[in-house]
C-alpha positions, 0 to 999 in steps of 0.5 A, spaced: 499 499 500 502 507 498 504 512 503 499 516 500 493 510 500 496 510 508 495 517 509 488 518 506 486 512 510 489 515 517 485 521 516 479 518 514 480 514 521 481 520 525 475 523 521 469 518 524 473 517 531 472 525 531 464 524 529 464 518 534 466 523 540 461 529 537 455 525 535 449 525 541 448 517 537 450 513 531 447 507 528 450 502 525 446 498 519 447 493 514 443 496 508 445 491 503 440 489 499 437 496 498 437 498 490 441 504 487 435 508 487 433 505 494 440 508 497 440 514 494 433 516 496 434 514 503 440 519 503 436 525 500 432 524 506 437 523 511 440 529 508 434 534 509 435 532 516 442 533 518 444 526 518 449 523 514 449 516 511 456 514 510 458 507 507 465 506 512 470 500 511 470 495 516 477 497 518 477 503 518 470 503 523 474 499 528 480 503 528 476 509 528 471 507 534 478 505 538 481 511 537 475 515 540 474 510 546 469 505 543 473 499 542 468 494 545 464 496 540 469 493 535 466 485 537 458 488 535 461 490 528 465 484 527 459 479 529 454 483 525 458 485 518 461 482 513 463 487 508 461 495 509 457 499 514 453 505 514 451 509 520 444 512 519 440 516 523 435 510 526 428 513 525 429 516 518 430 509 516 425 506 520 420 511 517 424 510 509 423 502 510 416 503 512 414 507 506 
């Protein structure tokens, strides 16, 4: 892996760790199975409410959780997901999925 790639990933870990530290809450959801259109619509609805939906690679998420002081979450992440993770606002996901 190139030094540039490592630096980009390290910066992403810092950003996500800051989000963990500053968030009132974070919800991790496995959104596999959503179509591109559904994912786009969900992102649009969340953005209107000021909520960020972001796909985060497992390793970046686990490193960010550790850096933010939430290492205990990594066992949950590891047991629940096998690929990408998305952090979303749960009330809007529930509303979206019920529509």
